[in-house]
N, C-alpha and C positions, 0 to 999 in steps of 0.2 A: 299417632300411637296404635292404634287399632292395627294399622297397616303393619308396624312392629310385631303386633302380638299373632297378627295373622302368620307372619315368614315364621317364627319361633316356635307356632303349629306344626307348620308345615314341616320344619326341619323336624321336629320330636316324631313327627309322626314318618316321616321318612326315616329317622333311626331307629326306629320301632321296628318297621318292617322290615328293615334290613337285617336287623337283630333275628327277630322272629325265623325271615329265611334261611338265616345262617343256622342259627340252631335246629331246624327241621331239615337242611342240608346235609349235617354236620356228621350222622351216623354213616352216609354215603361216602362221605370224603375219608374218613376214619375206615372203612372198609377197604375203599381203592388207595388209601397209601398202605396198609396193613398186607393187601396183595402181594408186594416189592420188597414185604421185610423176610429176613432169615425168620425159623420159627423161635430162635433166641430173641432176637427184637422184636417180635410179634407179643411176648409172654413177659417183655422186660417191664421191669419197676423201677422208678416211676417208668411211664411210659414215653418212647420216643416217639418225637411229630416228623420232622423232616430231615432230622441228621443221623440218616443210618444208612447201610450200604444197601443200595438199590439193587434190586435182581429180578431176574424174568424168570429164574427157578421151578416157583411156585406155577407160574402158567403153563411152563413144558412139561411139568407131570404131573399136570389135573388134566392136559392134553392127552398124554401116553396114557394114563390110567383108566381115561374115560372116553367115549365116545361122545362127545361134546354136541357135535353137530345130528348126531341120533336124537339126543333128547330136545335139542333146539326144534327141530322140524316136527316133533311131538307136540311139543308146547304150541309151537304155530299151528298145525292144526286143529290140537283140542283147542284152543282159544278162539281161533275164525270159527270152527266149526261150530262151535257150542252159542256163538255170539250169534250168526247167522242164522241157525234153529231158532233160538231165541227171539228172535227179531221177526220172525216167517209167523210165529206163535203171537208173540205180544202184540204186533200191529194190530190185526183183525180183532183182539178181544181188548184193546184200550180204546179203539174205535166205536166197538159196541158198546163200553162203558161212557164212552166222552158224548157221543151224539143220540143215541138210544140209552139213556139209562132207566134204570128201574127204582123201586123203592129199597131196593137189597142192594143195588151198586156200592153204596160207601160198606156198608159192612162186610161184600165181597172183597174188595180193594183192604180193608183193615185186615180181614183173615189172613190173605195173601201175604199181606207186610207182617202178621204175626208168625207165620213160619219161620222167618227168619231168625227169630228169638229163641226158637229152640235150638238146643246144643246140638249139633252135628252127632255128637258119640251117639247120640239118641236113639237115630236111625242107622248106626254104622252094623249093627248084627242084620236087621232084615233086609238092609239091600246089600249088604255081602252075600246074604244065602241067596237072593233072586238073582245075584251077577254069578254068583257058583254055577247055581242050576241051569242059567241060561248061557252060557259059555261065555259072558262077557268080561273075565275078570282078564285083568292085563291087557286092556285091547281101549285101542282108541274110541269105537264107535261107545262102548259103555262110557269111558270119563265125559265123552260129549253130550250124551244123555244127564247124567249127573250132573254137570255144570250147567245146562241148560235149566236144567230144574231148579237148582238153588237161588240161581240167578234170576230167574224169570221174575219173581215178584216185583224186585228191583225195575228190570226193562219196563213191565207192564205199567207200574207208578210212574215211571219218569215220563214213557209215551203219552200217557194218559193225561199228566200235567200239559206236555206241551200239546195235545190234542184240543184241549179244555179253550187253550189261546185262539186257534182258530176259527172266525166265524162262521156260525154253522149256515146261513144267509149262502155261502159260497158252494155251500153241497148240494144247497137246496138248490140254485141255479144249475148246476150241473145236472142233478135228476130231470130238471123240466128241459132239460136242452138233450136230455134221452140218455144220461149215460147211467150205465148200469153198475150195480153193486162195486164188483170189480174193478171196473176202467174208474169210478169214483174215489178208490181209495190208490190207484196206483197213479193215475193221471194227476189228481186233484189233491187229496190229500198229502201223499207222500212228497212231492214236490214243496209243496208248503212250508211243510216241518222238517225237511232237511238238515236244519241244524241243529233241531233237537234230538232226530234219529241220528245224526253223527256223533252227538256228544255220547250218547247211549251206548250205541256203539263203541267208542272209547273206552268206555267208564266200564262196560262189560270184559272186553277183551283184559284190559286192567285186572281186573277180578278174575278173569278165567287162568290169567297168567302165571295171578302170586299165589291161585291155591295150591294149600299143601295137605290138608287134613287127608281129603278124597284120593289123592293122588298118591298118597304115601301108605294106603290102606288097602286099594285099589287095585294097583301097580306094583312088579315089582323089576322088569326088563324091559319087555318088548312095547309097552306104551309109556312106560316111564319119563314125564317132562321134566324140565330142568331144575324144579323142587325136588325131584326126588335124585338129581345129578347133585343139589346142593348136600344134603340130607346123608350120602352116603360117605361124606367127610367127617360126619360124628362115627365114632367107633368105640368098641369097650376098651381100646387102648389108650384112649382120651379127644381133646379133640384138637385138630392140629390148625389151629387161629390162621398161619397164615395161607395154607392152603384150601382152607374153608373161605377166607376172604376173597380169594382171584375164582375160586367157583362161582361165589356170589355176584360178584364185580361182572363174567361172565354171563351169569343169568340173568341179572336187573339191566344189563347195557342193552339189551337190541327193546326192553319196554320203557328204557328212560330217553332212549333216543326218538322214540314213536311217541312218547308224550310229550320231549320237547318242540318236535314239526309241528304236531297238532294241537299245539297249546292256545293258538287262537281260535281255532274252529270248538276246542271244547270250550273255552270259555263264551263264546257268543252261543253255543247250544244249554250252556246252563244258564244264559241268563237271559235266554229266547223268551218271549212276552212279559218278560218283568217291567219294559217300560211302552206304556199304553202311549 
């Protein structure tokens, strides 16, 4: 009887998991299907799901109207650049907070996290003026700096959590063997925290790739990433849903593929230190 109840519970949880997974994936699936519809089918009521005239016209028009690869390259440079710069700053900061804490360490961490609660529009005007006077408007360097700063609290918090799981005795042993501070961080701490660093890196790339507020307000053409590429299909004449879906599919495809192939490393990193 107990085995039967256990089997039923397992089946119920499996069905629930698949249902939740499908509901979360459905917007992406709908966007993908809409990208192959005509504009008439895209706004049809009731909506058509599979039985429509499939067409590649939207993708051809998107590619002819916009330089997709230029936007794609901007997204790659901005996302990876801000992530690497963030790691260079966050690893020493997280090391100091994890292994040389002070009475105010927790307060500093909470203050850093609280900055993520501020609406971005509250800091738009001063940052825009600083960028204008510094010649950083519509530049990759400017966006790398901004995205580094807005995601730095998350990077520091995640690395701090991972570093706390590493026994401090290992670092003390390295110091006793004559390791300098730099060698301690590079050759001892970093290799032991590779899963946590990898998951932090992947998460930050996704956050930077999807960032729209700052990219739309600080760029126009030269440094415009894929988020600006998508927004260009919203015009005063209205929304072109099929073309917008095609642009969205082309924009999210690279990061979805990256997440798919790195999901094991991501899960491993997010559960790093969870089991003693």
